[in-house]
Structure formats: structure tokens, C-alpha cells
Predicted model as a PDB file, atoms N, CA, C, CB and O in Angstrom, pLDDT in the B-factor column:
MODEL        1                                                                  
ATOM      1  N   UNK A   1      46.700  38.340  17.046  1.00 75.00           N  
ATOM      2  CA  UNK A   1      45.441  37.762  16.520  1.00 75.00           C  
ATOM      3  C   UNK A   1      45.530  37.249  15.102  1.00 75.00           C  
ATOM      4  CB  UNK A   1      44.357  38.779  16.583  1.00 75.00           C  
ATOM      5  O   UNK A   1      44.838  36.295  14.747  1.00 75.00           O  
ATOM      6  N   UNK A   2      46.379  37.868  14.271  1.00 83.00           N  
ATOM      7  CA  UNK A   2      46.464  37.458  12.973  1.00 83.00           C  
ATOM      8  C   UNK A   2      47.153  36.152  12.903  1.00 83.00           C  
ATOM      9  CB  UNK A   2      47.111  38.448  12.175  1.00 83.00           C  
ATOM     10  O   UNK A   2      46.763  35.327  12.077  1.00 83.00           O  
ATOM     11  N   UNK A   3      48.177  35.879  13.721  1.00 88.00           N  
ATOM     12  CA  UNK A   3      48.899  34.606  13.664  1.00 88.00           C  
ATOM     13  C   UNK A   3      47.913  33.490  14.163  1.00 88.00           C  
ATOM     14  CB  UNK A   3      50.249  34.664  14.563  1.00 88.00           C  
ATOM     15  O   UNK A   3      48.018  32.374  13.655  1.00 88.00           O  
ATOM     16  N   UNK A   4      46.991  33.713  15.098  1.00 86.00           N  
ATOM     17  CA  UNK A   4      46.022  32.716  15.445  1.00 86.00           C  
ATOM     18  C   UNK A   4      45.053  32.318  14.283  1.00 86.00           C  
ATOM     19  CB  UNK A   4      45.241  33.216  16.608  1.00 86.00           C  
ATOM     20  O   UNK A   4      44.789  31.142  14.033  1.00 86.00           O  
ATOM     21  N   UNK A   5      44.553  33.356  13.608  1.00 87.00           N  
ATOM     22  CA  UNK A   5      43.728  33.079  12.493  1.00 87.00           C  
ATOM     23  C   UNK A   5      44.583  32.336  11.419  1.00 87.00           C  
ATOM     24  CB  UNK A   5      43.106  34.396  11.945  1.00 87.00           C  
ATOM     25  O   UNK A   5      44.074  31.380  10.833  1.00 87.00           O  
ATOM     26  N   UNK A   6      45.718  32.684  11.165  1.00 88.00           N  
ATOM     27  CA  UNK A   6      46.567  32.022  10.056  1.00 88.00           C  
ATOM     28  C   UNK A   6      46.806  30.590  10.509  1.00 88.00           C  
ATOM     29  CB  UNK A   6      48.021  32.798   9.796  1.00 88.00           C  
ATOM     30  O   UNK A   6      46.704  29.681   9.685  1.00 88.00           O  
ATOM     31  N   UNK A   7      47.135  30.329  11.845  1.00 87.00           N  
ATOM     32  CA  UNK A   7      47.377  28.949  12.221  1.00 87.00           C  
ATOM     33  C   UNK A   7      46.050  28.057  12.186  1.00 87.00           C  
ATOM     34  CB  UNK A   7      48.007  28.932  13.646  1.00 87.00           C  
ATOM     35  O   UNK A   7      46.036  26.864  11.883  1.00 87.00           O  
ATOM     36  N   UNK A   8      44.987  28.792  12.527  1.00 86.00           N  
ATOM     37  CA  UNK A   8      43.568  28.136  12.467  1.00 86.00           C  
ATOM     38  C   UNK A   8      43.317  27.695  11.028  1.00 86.00           C  
ATOM     39  CB  UNK A   8      42.364  29.184  12.942  1.00 86.00           C  
ATOM     40  O   UNK A   8      42.878  26.592  10.702  1.00 86.00           O  
ATOM     41  N   UNK A   9      43.659  28.722  10.185  1.00 87.00           N  
ATOM     42  CA  UNK A   9      43.415  28.409   8.729  1.00 87.00           C  
ATOM     43  C   UNK A   9      44.334  27.213   8.227  1.00 87.00           C  
ATOM     44  CB  UNK A   9      43.703  29.729   7.836  1.00 87.00           C  
ATOM     45  O   UNK A   9      43.934  26.407   7.388  1.00 87.00           O  
ATOM     46  N   UNK A  10      45.505  27.161   8.763  1.00 87.00           N  
ATOM     47  CA  UNK A  10      46.353  26.026   8.343  1.00 87.00           C  
ATOM     48  C   UNK A  10      45.819  24.681   8.793  1.00 87.00           C  
ATOM     49  CB  UNK A  10      47.749  26.200   8.880  1.00 87.00           C  
ATOM     50  O   UNK A  10      45.844  23.696   8.055  1.00 87.00           O  
ATOM     51  N   UNK A  11      45.295  24.669  10.132  1.00 88.00           N  
ATOM     52  CA  UNK A  11      44.772  23.466  10.625  1.00 88.00           C  
ATOM     53  C   UNK A  11      43.544  23.050   9.911  1.00 88.00           C  
ATOM     54  CB  UNK A  11      44.518  23.578  12.026  1.00 88.00           C  
ATOM     55  O   UNK A  11      43.336  21.847   9.754  1.00 88.00           O  
ATOM     56  N   UNK A  12      42.655  23.995   9.433  1.00 87.00           N  
ATOM     57  CA  UNK A  12      41.446  23.531   8.691  1.00 87.00           C  
ATOM     58  C   UNK A  12      41.882  23.195   7.272  1.00 87.00           C  
ATOM     59  CB  UNK A  12      40.285  24.637   8.683  1.00 87.00           C  
ATOM     60  O   UNK A  12      41.167  22.395   6.669  1.00 87.00           O  
ATOM     61  N   UNK A  13      42.849  23.640   6.709  1.00 88.00           N  
ATOM     62  CA  UNK A  13      43.440  23.226   5.428  1.00 88.00           C  
ATOM     63  C   UNK A  13      43.896  21.806   5.507  1.00 88.00           C  
ATOM     64  CB  UNK A  13      44.609  24.126   5.037  1.00 88.00           C  
ATOM     65  O   UNK A  13      43.650  20.996   4.613  1.00 88.00           O  
ATOM     66  N   UNK A  14      44.584  21.509   6.621  1.00 88.00           N  
ATOM     67  CA  UNK A  14      45.160  20.132   6.715  1.00 88.00           C  
ATOM     68  C   UNK A  14      44.008  19.085   7.024  1.00 88.00           C  
ATOM     69  CB  UNK A  14      46.300  20.083   7.876  1.00 88.00           C  
ATOM     70  O   UNK A  14      44.063  17.931   6.598  1.00 88.00           O  
ATOM     71  N   UNK A  15      42.997  19.550   7.769  1.00 89.00           N  
ATOM     72  CA  UNK A  15      41.859  18.651   8.158  1.00 89.00           C  
ATOM     73  C   UNK A  15      40.932  18.431   7.000  1.00 89.00           C  
ATOM     74  CB  UNK A  15      41.058  19.238   9.344  1.00 89.00           C  
ATOM     75  O   UNK A  15      40.190  17.449   7.015  1.00 89.00           O  
ATOM     76  N   UNK A  16      40.920  19.299   5.970  1.00 92.00           N  
ATOM     77  CA  UNK A  16      39.841  19.122   4.933  1.00 92.00           C  
ATOM     78  C   UNK A  16      40.003  17.800   4.185  1.00 92.00           C  
ATOM     79  CB  UNK A  16      39.862  20.305   3.899  1.00 92.00           C  
ATOM     80  O   UNK A  16      38.995  17.105   4.061  1.00 92.00           O  
ATOM     81  N   UNK A  17      41.089  17.403   3.706  1.00 92.00           N  
ATOM     82  CA  UNK A  17      41.093  15.928   3.052  1.00 92.00           C  
ATOM     83  C   UNK A  17      40.815  14.896   3.986  1.00 92.00           C  
ATOM     84  CB  UNK A  17      42.441  15.544   2.418  1.00 92.00           C  
ATOM     85  O   UNK A  17      40.209  13.902   3.583  1.00 92.00           O  
ATOM     86  N   UNK A  18      41.212  14.992   5.322  1.00 93.00           N  
ATOM     87  CA  UNK A  18      40.825  13.904   6.183  1.00 93.00           C  
ATOM     88  C   UNK A  18      39.378  13.794   6.424  1.00 93.00           C  
ATOM     89  CB  UNK A  18      41.486  14.017   7.435  1.00 93.00           C  
ATOM     90  O   UNK A  18      38.808  12.704   6.465  1.00 93.00           O  
ATOM     91  N   UNK A  19      38.788  14.916   6.583  1.00 94.00           N  
ATOM     92  CA  UNK A  19      37.317  14.984   6.812  1.00 94.00           C  
ATOM     93  C   UNK A  19      36.562  14.536   5.555  1.00 94.00           C  
ATOM     94  CB  UNK A  19      36.879  16.442   7.208  1.00 94.00           C  
ATOM     95  O   UNK A  19      35.521  13.887   5.646  1.00 94.00           O  
ATOM     96  N   UNK A  20      37.112  14.900   4.356  1.00 95.00           N  
ATOM     97  CA  UNK A  20      36.456  14.479   3.123  1.00 95.00           C  
ATOM     98  C   UNK A  20      36.545  12.975   2.971  1.00 95.00           C  
ATOM     99  CB  UNK A  20      37.079  15.174   1.908  1.00 95.00           C  
ATOM    100  O   UNK A  20      35.613  12.327   2.494  1.00 95.00           O  
ATOM    101  N   UNK A  21      37.726  12.406   3.400  1.00 96.00           N  
ATOM    102  CA  UNK A  21      37.842  10.855   3.232  1.00 96.00           C  
ATOM    103  C   UNK A  21      36.896  10.235   4.278  1.00 96.00           C  
ATOM    104  CB  UNK A  21      39.425  10.287   3.469  1.00 96.00           C  
ATOM    105  O   UNK A  21      36.207   9.262   3.972  1.00 96.00           O  
ATOM    106  N   UNK A  22      36.850  10.778   5.500  1.00 97.00           N  
ATOM    107  CA  UNK A  22      35.885  10.119   6.420  1.00 97.00           C  
ATOM    108  C   UNK A  22      34.404  10.243   5.983  1.00 97.00           C  
ATOM    109  CB  UNK A  22      36.036  10.719   7.818  1.00 97.00           C  
ATOM    110  O   UNK A  22      33.620   9.318   6.197  1.00 97.00           O  
ATOM    111  N   UNK A  23      34.044  11.324   5.404  1.00 97.00           N  
ATOM    112  CA  UNK A  23      32.696  11.510   4.882  1.00 97.00           C  
ATOM    113  C   UNK A  23      32.394  10.530   3.716  1.00 97.00           C  
ATOM    114  CB  UNK A  23      32.518  12.967   4.414  1.00 97.00           C  
ATOM    115  O   UNK A  23      31.277  10.027   3.596  1.00 97.00           O  
ATOM    116  N   UNK A  24      33.390  10.276   2.881  1.00 98.00           N  
ATOM    117  CA  UNK A  24      33.168   9.446   1.741  1.00 98.00           C  
ATOM    118  C   UNK A  24      33.067   7.929   2.227  1.00 98.00           C  
ATOM    119  CB  UNK A  24      34.339   9.665   0.682  1.00 98.00           C  
ATOM    120  O   UNK A  24      32.310   7.128   1.680  1.00 98.00           O  
ATOM    121  N   UNK A  25      33.867   7.613   3.265  1.00 98.00           N  
ATOM    122  CA  UNK A  25      33.819   6.265   3.835  1.00 98.00           C  
ATOM    123  C   UNK A  25      32.513   6.109   4.526  1.00 98.00           C  
ATOM    124  CB  UNK A  25      34.989   5.998   4.807  1.00 98.00           C  
ATOM    125  O   UNK A  25      31.893   5.054   4.386  1.00 98.00           O  
ATOM    126  N   UNK A  26      32.017   7.128   5.303  1.00 98.00           N  
ATOM    127  CA  UNK A  26      30.701   7.020   5.849  1.00 98.00           C  
ATOM    128  C   UNK A  26      29.547   6.795   4.892  1.00 98.00           C  
ATOM    129  CB  UNK A  26      30.446   8.181   6.576  1.00 98.00           C  
ATOM    130  O   UNK A  26      28.583   6.068   5.136  1.00 98.00           O  
ATOM    131  N   UNK A  27      29.742   7.505   3.752  1.00 98.00           N  
ATOM    132  CA  UNK A  27      28.677   7.339   2.673  1.00 98.00           C  
ATOM    133  C   UNK A  27      28.622   5.979   2.080  1.00 98.00           C  
ATOM    134  CB  UNK A  27      28.900   8.313   1.542  1.00 98.00           C  
ATOM    135  O   UNK A  27      27.561   5.421   1.797  1.00 98.00           O  
ATOM    136  N   UNK A  28      29.848   5.442   1.894  1.00 98.00           N  
ATOM    137  CA  UNK A  28      30.019   4.000   1.299  1.00 98.00           C  
ATOM    138  C   UNK A  28      29.322   3.051   2.302  1.00 98.00           C  
ATOM    139  CB  UNK A  28      31.665   3.551   1.099  1.00 98.00           C  
ATOM    140  O   UNK A  28      28.405   2.312   1.944  1.00 98.00           O  
ATOM    141  N   UNK A  29      29.787   3.097   3.573  1.00 98.00           N  
ATOM    142  CA  UNK A  29      29.267   2.094   4.577  1.00 98.00           C  
ATOM    143  C   UNK A  29      27.788   2.260   4.854  1.00 98.00           C  
ATOM    144  CB  UNK A  29      30.030   2.215   5.912  1.00 98.00           C  
ATOM    145  O   UNK A  29      27.129   1.265   5.154  1.00 98.00           O  
ATOM    146  N   UNK A  30      27.243   3.417   4.776  1.00 98.00           N  
ATOM    147  CA  UNK A  30      25.852   3.628   5.000  1.00 98.00           C  
ATOM    148  C   UNK A  30      25.112   3.074   3.698  1.00 98.00           C  
ATOM    149  CB  UNK A  30      25.550   5.199   5.292  1.00 98.00           C  
ATOM    150  O   UNK A  30      24.005   2.554   3.836  1.00 98.00           O  
ATOM    151  N   UNK A  31      25.668   3.169   2.505  1.00 98.00           N  
ATOM    152  CA  UNK A  31      25.107   2.655   1.282  1.00 98.00           C  
ATOM    153  C   UNK A  31      25.037   1.082   1.455  1.00 98.00           C  
ATOM    154  CB  UNK A  31      26.000   3.107   0.001  1.00 98.00           C  
ATOM    155  O   UNK A  31      23.999   0.472   1.200  1.00 98.00           O  
ATOM    156  N   UNK A  32      26.092   0.506   1.862  1.00 98.00           N  
ATOM    157  CA  UNK A  32      26.218  -0.981   2.145  1.00 98.00           C  
ATOM    158  C   UNK A  32      25.117  -1.354   3.095  1.00 98.00           C  
ATOM    159  CB  UNK A  32      27.647  -1.373   2.774  1.00 98.00           C  
ATOM    160  O   UNK A  32      24.369  -2.302   2.855  1.00 98.00           O  
ATOM    161  N   UNK A  33      25.011  -0.585   4.212  1.00 98.00           N  
ATOM    162  CA  UNK A  33      24.003  -0.811   5.336  1.00 98.00           C  
ATOM    163  C   UNK A  33      22.520  -0.789   4.664  1.00 98.00           C  
ATOM    164  CB  UNK A  33      24.159   0.415   6.546  1.00 98.00           C  
ATOM    165  O   UNK A  33      21.714  -1.698   4.861  1.00 98.00           O  
ATOM    166  N   UNK A  34      22.289   0.168   3.975  1.00 98.00           N  
ATOM    167  CA  UNK A  34      20.965   0.220   3.247  1.00 98.00           C  
ATOM    168  C   UNK A  34      20.668  -0.836   2.359  1.00 98.00           C  
ATOM    169  CB  UNK A  34      20.849   1.379   2.488  1.00 98.00           C  
ATOM    170  O   UNK A  34      19.535  -1.318   2.329  1.00 98.00           O  
ATOM    171  N   UNK A  35      21.687  -1.289   1.548  1.00 98.00           N  
ATOM    172  CA  UNK A  35      21.520  -2.286   0.620  1.00 98.00           C  
ATOM    173  C   UNK A  35      21.193  -3.638   1.411  1.00 98.00           C  
ATOM    174  CB  UNK A  35      22.794  -2.375  -0.277  1.00 98.00           C  
ATOM    175  O   UNK A  35      20.334  -4.422   1.004  1.00 98.00           O  
ATOM    176  N   UNK A  36      21.921  -3.845   2.538  1.00 97.00           N  
ATOM    177  CA  UNK A  36      21.647  -5.020   3.332  1.00 97.00           C  
ATOM    178  C   UNK A  36      20.245  -5.033   3.868  1.00 97.00           C  
ATOM    179  CB  UNK A  36      22.611  -5.118   4.451  1.00 97.00           C  
ATOM    180  O   UNK A  36      19.561  -6.055   3.814  1.00 97.00           O  
ATOM    181  N   UNK A  37      19.816  -3.921   4.378  1.00 98.00           N  
ATOM    182  CA  UNK A  37      18.436  -3.749   4.867  1.00 98.00           C  
ATOM    183  C   UNK A  37      17.413  -3.927   3.757  1.00 98.00           C  
ATOM    184  CB  UNK A  37      18.267  -2.371   5.499  1.00 98.00           C  
ATOM    185  O   UNK A  37      16.391  -4.577   3.977  1.00 98.00           O  
ATOM    186  N   UNK A  38      17.655  -3.359   2.544  1.00 97.00           N  
ATOM    187  CA  UNK A  38      16.640  -3.544   1.477  1.00 97.00           C  
ATOM    188  C   UNK A  38      16.614  -5.112   1.079  1.00 97.00           C  
ATOM    189  CB  UNK A  38      17.008  -2.582   0.162  1.00 97.00           C  
ATOM    190  O   UNK A  38      15.560  -5.672   0.781  1.00 97.00           O  
ATOM    191  N   UNK A  39      17.777  -5.725   1.097  1.00 97.00           N  
ATOM    192  CA  UNK A  39      17.762  -7.130   0.717  1.00 97.00           C  
ATOM    193  C   UNK A  39      17.027  -8.045   1.652  1.00 97.00           C  
ATOM    194  CB  UNK A  39      19.118  -7.604   0.590  1.00 97.00           C  
ATOM    195  O   UNK A  39      16.321  -8.967   1.243  1.00 97.00           O  
ATOM    196  N   UNK A  40      17.228  -7.745   2.999  1.00 97.00           N  
ATOM    197  CA  UNK A  40      16.421  -8.377   3.991  1.00 97.00           C  
ATOM    198  C   UNK A  40      14.929  -8.113   3.831  1.00 97.00           C  
ATOM    199  CB  UNK A  40      16.863  -7.941   5.314  1.00 97.00           C  
ATOM    200  O   UNK A  40      14.141  -9.057   3.891  1.00 97.00           O  
ATOM    201  N   UNK A  41      14.522  -6.893   3.635  1.00 98.00           N  
ATOM    202  CA  UNK A  41      13.152  -6.597   3.398  1.00 98.00           C  
ATOM    203  C   UNK A  41      12.529  -7.297   2.200  1.00 98.00           C  
ATOM    204  CB  UNK A  41      13.014  -5.180   3.245  1.00 98.00           C  
ATOM    205  O   UNK A  41      11.393  -7.769   2.243  1.00 98.00           O  
ATOM    206  N   UNK A  42      13.319  -7.347   1.124  1.00 97.00           N  
ATOM    207  CA  UNK A  42      12.932  -8.020  -0.059  1.00 97.00           C  
ATOM    208  C   UNK A  42      12.693  -9.506   0.172  1.00 97.00           C  
ATOM    209  CB  UNK A  42      13.957  -7.816  -1.097  1.00 97.00           C  
ATOM    210  O   UNK A  42      11.667 -10.059  -0.224  1.00 97.00           O  
ATOM    211  N   UNK A  43      13.628 -10.114   0.798  1.00 97.00           N  
ATOM    212  CA  UNK A  43      13.484 -11.512   1.204  1.00 97.00           C  
ATOM    213  C   UNK A  43      12.246 -11.788   2.082  1.00 97.00           C  
ATOM    214  CB  UNK A  43      14.721 -11.938   1.946  1.00 97.00           C  
ATOM    215  O   UNK A  43      11.543 -12.784   1.910  1.00 97.00           O  
ATOM    216  N   UNK A  44      12.016 -10.874   3.017  1.00 98.00           N  
ATOM    217  CA  UNK A  44      10.832 -10.983   3.888  1.00 98.00           C  
ATOM    218  C   UNK A  44       9.549 -10.910   3.111  1.00 98.00           C  
ATOM    219  CB  UNK A  44      10.842  -9.897   4.934  1.00 98.00           C  
ATOM    220  O   UNK A  44       8.640 -11.721   3.284  1.00 98.00           O  
ATOM    221  N   UNK A  45       9.492  -9.853   2.193  1.00 98.00           N  
ATOM    222  CA  UNK A  45       8.294  -9.718   1.304  1.00 98.00           C  
ATOM    223  C   UNK A  45       8.121 -10.895   0.412  1.00 98.00           C  
ATOM    224  CB  UNK A  45       8.387  -8.472   0.446  1.00 98.00           C  
ATOM    225  O   UNK A  45       7.005 -11.367   0.198  1.00 98.00           O  
ATOM    226  N   UNK A  46       9.230 -11.386  -0.123  1.00 97.00           N  
ATOM    227  CA  UNK A  46       9.049 -12.644  -0.963  1.00 97.00           C  
ATOM    228  C   UNK A  46       8.596 -13.856  -0.283  1.00 97.00           C  
ATOM    229  CB  UNK A  46      10.283 -12.996  -1.605  1.00 97.00           C  
ATOM    230  O   UNK A  46       7.923 -14.687  -0.893  1.00 97.00           O  
ATOM    231  N   UNK A  47       8.965 -14.028   1.094  1.00 97.00           N  
ATOM    232  CA  UNK A  47       8.495 -15.185   1.757  1.00 97.00           C  
ATOM    233  C   UNK A  47       7.085 -15.047   2.163  1.00 97.00           C  
ATOM    234  CB  UNK A  47       9.318 -15.483   2.902  1.00 97.00           C  
ATOM    235  O   UNK A  47       6.331 -16.018   2.226  1.00 97.00           O  
ATOM    236  N   UNK A  48       6.713 -13.780   2.451  1.00 97.00           N  
ATOM    237  CA  UNK A  48       5.249 -13.542   2.680  1.00 97.00           C  
ATOM    238  C   UNK A  48       4.468 -13.885   1.492  1.00 97.00           C  
ATOM    239  CB  UNK A  48       4.959 -12.104   3.051  1.00 97.00           C  
ATOM    240  O   UNK A  48       3.451 -14.573   1.587  1.00 97.00           O  
ATOM    241  N   UNK A  49       4.943 -13.391   0.271  1.00 97.00           N  
ATOM    242  CA  UNK A  49       4.190 -13.672  -1.010  1.00 97.00           C  
ATOM    243  C   UNK A  49       4.091 -15.192  -1.214  1.00 97.00           C  
ATOM    244  CB  UNK A  49       4.918 -12.994  -2.279  1.00 97.00           C  
ATOM    245  O   UNK A  49       3.010 -15.707  -1.502  1.00 97.00           O  
ATOM    246  N   UNK A  50       5.219 -15.911  -1.065  1.00 97.00           N  
ATOM    247  CA  UNK A  50       5.257 -17.393  -1.350  1.00 97.00           C  
ATOM    248  C   UNK A  50       4.249 -18.040  -0.350  1.00 97.00           C  
ATOM    249  CB  UNK A  50       6.796 -18.030  -1.168  1.00 97.00           C  
ATOM    250  O   UNK A  50       3.497 -18.941  -0.721  1.00 97.00           O  
ATOM    251  N   UNK A  51       4.251 -17.570   0.899  1.00 97.00           N  
ATOM    252  CA  UNK A  51       3.367 -18.220   1.839  1.00 97.00           C  
ATOM    253  C   UNK A  51       1.799 -17.964   1.454  1.00 97.00           C  
ATOM    254  CB  UNK A  51       3.708 -17.670   3.307  1.00 97.00           C  
ATOM    255  O   UNK A  51       0.967 -18.872   1.459  1.00 97.00           O  
ATOM    256  N   UNK A  52       1.536 -16.745   1.153  1.00 96.00           N  
ATOM    257  CA  UNK A  52       0.173 -16.382   0.680  1.00 96.00           C  
ATOM    258  C   UNK A  52      -0.111 -17.226  -0.545  1.00 96.00           C  
ATOM    259  CB  UNK A  52       0.044 -14.826   0.343  1.00 96.00           C  
ATOM    260  O   UNK A  52      -1.227 -17.740  -0.619  1.00 96.00           O  
ATOM    261  N   UNK A  53       0.736 -17.421  -1.480  1.00 96.00           N  
ATOM    262  CA  UNK A  53       0.393 -18.122  -2.676  1.00 96.00           C  
ATOM    263  C   UNK A  53       0.188 -19.656  -2.328  1.00 96.00           C  
ATOM    264  CB  UNK A  53       1.522 -17.904  -3.767  1.00 96.00           C  
ATOM    265  O   UNK A  53      -0.664 -20.328  -2.908  1.00 96.00           O  
ATOM    266  N   UNK A  54       1.002 -20.156  -1.366  1.00 95.00           N  
ATOM    267  CA  UNK A  54       0.717 -21.607  -0.914  1.00 95.00           C  
ATOM    268  C   UNK A  54      -0.642 -21.698  -0.162  1.00 95.00           C  
ATOM    269  CB  UNK A  54       1.902 -22.149   0.071  1.00 95.00           C  
ATOM    270  O   UNK A  54      -1.371 -22.674  -0.337  1.00 95.00           O  
ATOM    271  N   UNK A  55      -0.966 -20.736   0.632  1.00 95.00           N  
ATOM    272  CA  UNK A  55      -2.201 -20.770   1.313  1.00 95.00           C  
ATOM    273  C   UNK A  55      -3.370 -20.732   0.284  1.00 95.00           C  
ATOM    274  CB  UNK A  55      -2.276 -19.607   2.307  1.00 95.00           C  
ATOM    275  O   UNK A  55      -4.344 -21.477   0.393  1.00 95.00           O  
ATOM    276  N   UNK A  56      -3.230 -19.882  -0.659  1.00 94.00           N  
ATOM    277  CA  UNK A  56      -4.324 -19.777  -1.767  1.00 94.00           C  
ATOM    278  C   UNK A  56      -4.381 -21.015  -2.491  1.00 94.00           C  
ATOM    279  CB  UNK A  56      -4.071 -18.624  -2.796  1.00 94.00           C  
ATOM    280  O   UNK A  56      -5.492 -21.425  -2.828  1.00 94.00           O  
ATOM    281  N   UNK A  57      -3.289 -21.715  -2.801  1.00 93.00           N  
ATOM    282  CA  UNK A  57      -3.404 -22.998  -3.546  1.00 93.00           C  
ATOM    283  C   UNK A  57      -4.051 -24.078  -2.744  1.00 93.00           C  
ATOM    284  CB  UNK A  57      -2.051 -23.479  -3.993  1.00 93.00           C  
ATOM    285  O   UNK A  57      -4.828 -24.877  -3.265  1.00 93.00           O  
ATOM    286  N   UNK A  58      -3.726 -24.107  -1.441  1.00 93.00           N  
ATOM    287  CA  UNK A  58      -4.329 -25.082  -0.548  1.00 93.00           C  
ATOM    288  C   UNK A  58      -5.906 -24.790  -0.340  1.00 93.00           C  
ATOM    289  CB  UNK A  58      -3.549 -25.047   0.845  1.00 93.00           C  
ATOM    290  O   UNK A  58      -6.691 -25.730  -0.220  1.00 93.00           O  
ATOM    291  N   UNK A  59      -6.293 -23.568  -0.307  1.00 92.00           N  
ATOM    292  CA  UNK A  59      -7.707 -23.331  -0.196  1.00 92.00           C  
ATOM    293  C   UNK A  59      -8.409 -23.684  -1.534  1.00 92.00           C  
ATOM    294  CB  UNK A  59      -7.968 -21.857   0.204  1.00 92.00           C  
ATOM    295  O   UNK A  59      -9.523 -24.208  -1.542  1.00 92.00           O  
ATOM    296  N   UNK A  60      -7.767 -23.399  -2.597  1.00 90.00           N  
ATOM    297  CA  UNK A  60      -8.461 -23.736  -4.021  1.00 90.00           C  
ATOM    298  C   UNK A  60      -8.504 -25.260  -4.190  1.00 90.00           C  
ATOM    299  CB  UNK A  60      -7.600 -23.070  -5.348  1.00 90.00           C  
ATOM    300  O   UNK A  60      -9.353 -25.785  -4.910  1.00 90.00           O  
ATOM    301  N   UNK A  61      -7.584 -25.963  -3.521  1.00 87.00           N  
ATOM    302  CA  UNK A  61      -7.615 -27.445  -3.707  1.00 87.00           C  
ATOM    303  C   UNK A  61      -8.811 -28.066  -2.799  1.00 87.00           C  
ATOM    304  CB  UNK A  61      -6.135 -28.097  -3.282  1.00 87.00           C  
ATOM    305  O   UNK A  61      -9.371 -29.112  -3.130  1.00 87.00           O  
ATOM    306  N   UNK A  62      -9.141 -27.379  -1.688  1.00 80.00           N  
ATOM    307  CA  UNK A  62     -10.093 -27.923  -0.837  1.00 80.00           C  
ATOM    308  C   UNK A  62     -11.513 -27.556  -1.346  1.00 80.00           C  
ATOM    309  CB  UNK A  62      -9.845 -27.444   0.576  1.00 80.00           C  
ATOM    310  O   UNK A  62     -12.503 -28.152  -0.921  1.00 80.00           O  
ATOM    311  N   UNK A  63     -11.588 -26.582  -2.247  1.00 70.00           N  
ATOM    312  CA  UNK A  63     -12.954 -26.274  -2.784  1.00 70.00           C  
ATOM    313  C   UNK A  63     -13.405 -27.039  -3.864  1.00 70.00           C  
ATOM    314  CB  UNK A  63     -13.052 -24.968  -3.196  1.00 70.00           C  
ATOM    315  O   UNK A  63     -14.519 -26.830  -4.346  1.00 70.00           O  
TER     316      UNK A  63                                                      
ENDMDL                                                                          
END                                                                             
């Protein structure tokens, strides 16, 4: 039983850097994904604001 726990401890010690690297890469890619989504949302909101501004200018010209 002791040899099993020692071998399991060795495996987890070897996997720790690999799992840390995978976690860091996941965080980086998720950050880029969120940045892309926020940029798309910002562009969408800007286009809505520009459209509303154009509509209000056209309405003010007709009055």
C-alpha cells in the first residue's frame, strides 16, 4: 500500500507543472475570447448609437 501511495504521489508531482501550464493557456485563450466578444459588443452598440443619431438628425431636419 505504501508503494502505491508513493507512486501516486510521484505521478501527481509530475502532472502538476503540466496541469498548471494547461490552466494558464486556458486562462489566456479565455481572456482573448472575452476580449473579442467585448469588441463585437462595443461595435454593435456604436452602430446602434450612430444609427439613432442619424435618425434623430433626419427627424430634426423634417421639423
